[in-house]
N, C-alpha and C positions, 0 to 999 in steps of 0.2 A: 208058637210062643217064642221059640228060639229065634225065629225070623223077625218077630216083632222086637225082641230084645236086641238083636243085632242091628236092626234098623234104627232103634232108639240110640244105640251107642254111636252109630255112624253120624246121626244128626247131632248128638251131643259133642262129638269130637269136632265135627265141622264148625259147630257154634264156637267152641273154645279156640279153634284156629283163627276164625274170623275176629274174635274178640282180641286175641293176642296181636294180630296184624294191625287192628284198629288202634290198640293201645300203643304199639310201637310207633305207628305213624303220628299219633298225637304227641308223644314225648319228643320225637325227632323234630317236629314242627315247632314245639315250644323252645327247644334248644337253639334252633336257627334264629328265632326271633330275638332271644337274649343276645346272641352273638352279633346280630345286626345292630342292636342298640348300643352295645359296647363299641362297635366299629364306628358308629355315628359320633360317639362321645370322643373317642381317641382313635381315629382312623390310622391304620398302619400305612405309611406312605408307600405307594406302589412303585416298583422299579420301572425304569423306562422300557417301553415296548416298542417294537418296530412300527411306529406310526408317526410319520413326519409332522402331523398336526397335533399330536398329543402333548399336553403340558401336565406336569405332575400336580396332583391335588394335595398340597402340602398342609401340615398342621400349623406351622408357624404363622402368626398373624401378619408379619411383615417380612419381606425377603427381597433380595436382589442378586443378580449375577451380572458382573461387569467384566469386559475385556480389559485386562490389566494394562495393556500397552496403549490403547486408544481411549479408554473410558466409555466405550460404547456399551449400552445396556442391552443385554440379551433377554433378560427376564426380570419382571418386577411384580411385587404384590405389596400394596400399601407402602411403597418405598419412601414416600415423603411424609409418612405419618409419624408423629413424635412418639418415641418409645424410650424407656429407661435402658441404658446399655449394660449395667452391671460391670463385670470385670473386663469386658472387651475394651473398656476405657484405657486399660493399661497399654494398649497398642500405641496411642499417642503419647503416653507418658514415657515409654522407652524410646520412641522416635525422637522426642524433644531432647532427651538426655544425650543421645548419640549425636544429634546435630549440634550440641553444645561442646562437642569434642572433649568429653570427659575422659580422664585417664582411667582406663579400666583396671589398672593395678593399684590405684589410689585407695588407701584405707579410709573407711568411714566409720565414725563412732556413732552408734545408735543413740538417738536422743529420747528423752522421756515422752515427748509428743509423738514421735514415731511409734513407740511401743504402746503407750497408753491412750493415744489419740484415736485408736481404732477400737471397734467392738472386739473384745477378746475372744468371743465365740466365732468371729469371722475367720476366714482362711489366713493362716500365718505359719511361719516355720519355727516359732519359739525363740526368736532372738530376745535378748535382754538389754536393758539400759546400760550403756557403757561398753557393749560388745562391739568388737571391731571386725568388719568384713570388708572385702574389696568392692569397688563399684561393679566389677564383673559379676560377683556373687549376687549383688542386689538386683541387677538387671535380669539375670537368669532366674532368680527366685521370683521376681515379679511376673515374668512371662510364663515360665515353665510350671511353677507351683502356685502361681496367683497369690503370692504372699503380700498381704495388705500393708504390713508394717514396712516392708521393703520399698513399696511404691511411695510411701510417705518419706522415707529416707532419701530416695532419689529426688523427690520434689524439693526437699530442704537443701540437698547438695547443689542443685542447679539454680534455684531461685531464692534460697534463704528461708522460705516458709511456704506452707501449702497454699495460702491465699495468693501469693505472688506467682507461684507456679501455675495456678488455675488461670491467671491472666495470660500467661504464655500459651497455655493450652487453647484458650479461646482465640487468641491472636493467630495461632497456627491454623486452627480450624477455619477461620475466616480467610486466611491466605490461600487455603486449599479449595475454597469455593463452597464450604459448608454454610448453608443458609438457615438450617433449623436445628442447630446444635449449641448447647451451652454446658460447659463443664464447671464443676465445683470442687471435686476431689480427684486426686491422681489415681485412686484405686477403684472408683466406681461404686463404693458403698452408697446406699440410697440417700438421695436428697431430691426433694420435689423439683428443684431448679437445675437438676443434672439430667439432661436428656439429649437425644440425638435421633437420627433416622437411619434406615438401612442404606439409603443413597449416600448420606454424609459419611457413614462408617466405611463405605466402599472407597470413597475419595481419600479418606485418611489412610486406609490400608494400601491403596494404590501408591501413595507417597512413601509409606513405610517400607514397602518391599523393594524400593529402589535403593535402599541402604543395605549393603551386603552384610554388615554386622547384625542388623535387625533380622534379616532372613535366616541367618545362622541361629540366632537365639530362638526365633519363633518356630524353627523346625527341629529344635532339640527335644529328644524323647526323655532323656534322663541327664541329670547334672549333679555333681557332688560338691558341696561346700566343705572345705577342709576344716580341721579343728581351729578354734579361735582362742582369743585370750581368756574367754570365760567358759569354753566348752571343749573338752578333750576329744570328743567323738566327731566323726564326720556326719554331715547331714545329707543323705541321698534324697534327691528330688526327682519326681516323675511327672511328666506332662499330664495336664488335664484335658488336652485335646486328643481324643481317642482316635481320630482319623489318621494321625501320623504314627500311631503306636502299632507295630506289627502284631503285638500280642493281643490286641483288642478285636472283638468281633465287628467293630465299626471301622476297622482299618480300611483306608482307601489309598491304593498304591500310587495314585497320581497326585495326592495331596502333599504339598511341600511344607506346610506350616499353618499356624493359626492360633486363635485364643478363644477360650470358652468363658462363659460367665453365668452367674445366677444370683438373684436376690428374690425375696418373696414378691416385691413390687415389680421387678423387671421380668420375672419368670426366666426361662432358659434362653440364653443368647449364644451365638457362635459365629465367628468370622474365620474363614479359611481361604487359602489360595492354592490352586492346583495347576499343573502344567501337563499337557498331553499333545503330542505331535506338533510341538512348537507353539501351541496356543495356551497362554496363561490366563486363567480366569480367577476372579475374586467372588466369593459367595458369602453373603451375610444373611443370617436368619435371626429374627428378634421375636420376643414374646411368644415363646414356644412352650406349650403345656406338656411337659414330659421331656426328660433329658435325652432319651433315645431318639426322639423325633427330630431333635436338632441335627442328628447324624443321618437319619434316614431321609429327612428333607433335603439336606445338603447333597447327599449321594444322588438322589433322584434328580436334583437340579443340574448337577454336573453331568450326569449321564444324558439328560435331555439336551443340554447345550452342546456337548461334544458330539452327539450323534445327529444333531439337526442343523448345525450352522457350518458354513464354509466361508473361506475368504474369497472376496470378489474384487478384482482390479478394474475399476470402471474407466480409467484413462491411461491404460498401459501403452496405447498407440496414439495418444492425443498430441496434437500440436496446434498452435494458434493459426498457423498458416493453413493447415488442413481445415480447421474450424471455419475460417473465413471463406474458403473455397466452397464448403458444403452448406454453409448457413448464411444466407444473405442478411438475415436480421442481426446476427452477431457481427457480420462484416460491417454493417452500418454502425453498430454500437462501438466497435473497436476503432473504426475510422474517426468517428466523432470524438472518441476518447483521446486518440493521438493528437488531434487538432487542438484539444483543450489544454495540452501541456506545453510548457516551454522546454523544448528539448531538441537535440539533433536526431537521436534515434533511440527508441525504447524497445527492449527485448523482453517480452512477457514470457514467464516460465511457470510451470507447475511441477509438482512431484509426481511423475508418471508411475512411481512405485506405490502411490497411495492406494490403500486397500481398506475394505470394511468387511465385517462379518454379516452375512445375510442368511436367512432361513433357506433351507434347500428347496422349499416349495416356491420361492420367489422366481418369477419369470424375469430373468436379467435383461431381456430385450425391452422390457417395459420400464426400466430404470432410466429416467431422463436426467440430463444435466442442464444447469442454468448458469450462464456466465454473468457474474455481477462485478462491475468495476466501480471503485470508490471515486468520490469527487476530488479527494486529495490523497496524497501519499502519506502513509503512516508506518514507520519502522520498515520501510521497503516493501510494505504490503500494499498492493494496488487493487486488490479485490479478492473474490473467492469464486469457486465453482460449487454450487449446491447440487446434490443428487437427490432426486425425488422419486418416490414410488407411491402410486395411487394418490398423488397430491401432497404427500407428507415428505418432509426433508428427512432423509435417512443417513446423510453424511455430507461433509463439506471439506474442502481443502483450499488453502490460500493461493492467490496468484501473486507472484513476486517478479522482480526485474533484476537482470544482471547489469543493466545500464540505466542509471538514473537520469533525471532531467538535467539540463545544462546548468540551471540555477543551483541545483543541489550539488553538482560536481564542483562548481566554483566555491560554494559555501564550504564543502568538505575540504577542498584544497586549501582554503584560507585557514580553516581551523587547524589543519595539519601543520601548516607553516608556522602558525602562532605558537605551537608547542616546541618548535625547533629553537636552538640557540641563535643569538643575533647574527653571528657570522654565517650560520647555515642558511638562515632566512634571507640574508643579503649577499650571498656569495657571488651573484651576478654583478653587483656593484664592485666587489673586490676585483673581479676579473677585468672590468672596465678600467678600474684604477691602475691595475698592473700594466695594462696596455698603454694607458696614458703616460705612466712613468717611463716605461721602456721607450715609447715614442719620443718623449722629451730628451731622454739620454741620447738616443740616436741623433736627434736634431742638434743637440749640443755638440756631439762629437763631429757631426758634419760641419757645423758652424765653426768649430775650432779648426778643422782641417781647411775649410775655405779661407778662414782668416789667416791661417799660416801661409797658404798659397799667395794670398794678397800681399802679406807682409814681405814674403820672399821676393815677389815681383817688384815691390817698391824698392827694396834694397838693391836689387839688380839694376833697376832704372837709375837710382842715385849713383851707383858705381859707374854706370855707363856714361851718365852726364858728366861726372867728375873726370873720367878718363878723357872724354871728348874735350872738356874744358882745358885740361892740361896740354893736350895735343895742340889745341888752337893757340894757346899762349906760347908754346915753343915755336910754332910756325910764325907767329907775329914777331917774336924777338929775332928769329932768324931773318925774316924779311927786313926788319928795321936795320939790322946789322949790314946787310948787303946794300941797302940804300945809302947808308953813310959811307 
């Protein structure tokens, strides 16, 4: 009986253990499924791993990473897809203001349109109509704190009104090569006709960071607006770009500046620029569902590019003489090109320091170069060298000349002379004239001297004849006297 009871207890205990294990396994499996579903909805961007072929799987619907110095694209995702930019619009707003050489210490009085022309629930620093602040305060508030009323005030200062400023924005975008961008407002508050692309925003940022004042503003973590005519207290401002704030969990030490944005239509947007080991990159992420993912996406993209790309100098030892000796096809091409030009001698040159960023997995021995020469000379550009990898152009550099054609030399010489004063352009005639005058003077002096000699000789001859005449007369009179 005891044995049976013991056996039954053992069986019951074993059953309970198995049930507990099964239940635990079931609960654990259900939790993993839930986590996977959440990850599918809002995947946490993975950090770069040591895999040369790995590209981050980002949340943002559009993104790009561009080499700030050359414009070369290292990564792109829907980079030409139209998106609403939100407050990253303010990058071009501040750039245009700085390019108009505004006086940073100039006082600006806030207008009714600047204060009440924006949605009061949108980001602002609480300025009031008639309040006076400096242009410097407006620019920092626009970039650092994303103050929408300040962006309006900047537009009115530069162009008189928002509509005229929008025209300047679109003209500037076109000048920079933006093909899918149209601006309506200086602050990026939503308008259906206000849009851009990741690629176009990278171009705008590339131009902006060439301006030292812009770089300083875009890289500022905090800024204080002093008391004004209407407010006795200071206004401390803190950047919304968390990647440059050391106190933020999203801080990225190589990030030098940027601008974030958000509207319900645009979703989260972020533009940043970073520099590491001499390589400066621009990263743009658009239409990102979740603020933190703009930062994790950007960090992952920077890590990927900095760890996977390297500089390659494809023509460091290139010369046209060497190219002619090694490549008969290019030899014929260059010879024919020389013969087609009216010149005495042309010296073709390229920038042997030209470089490009390539993925570390690229076999550099398979990068081919193709010499192209133009039919006519344009701005001293005679052609280009294209660099191809697996049939695709991955870079190009211009071919120039230190010696232009004879016709061009004559034309340039004539143009240069026409800019000189009359006496400078005709100084050779002046030299000839001086020589002629001096020669005439010498001739006149010689003529006078010769004439003087002739006259002296004539006088001497007359005196001699007169003397001879008198002697002859005395002799005749003496002879006549002796005869008588």
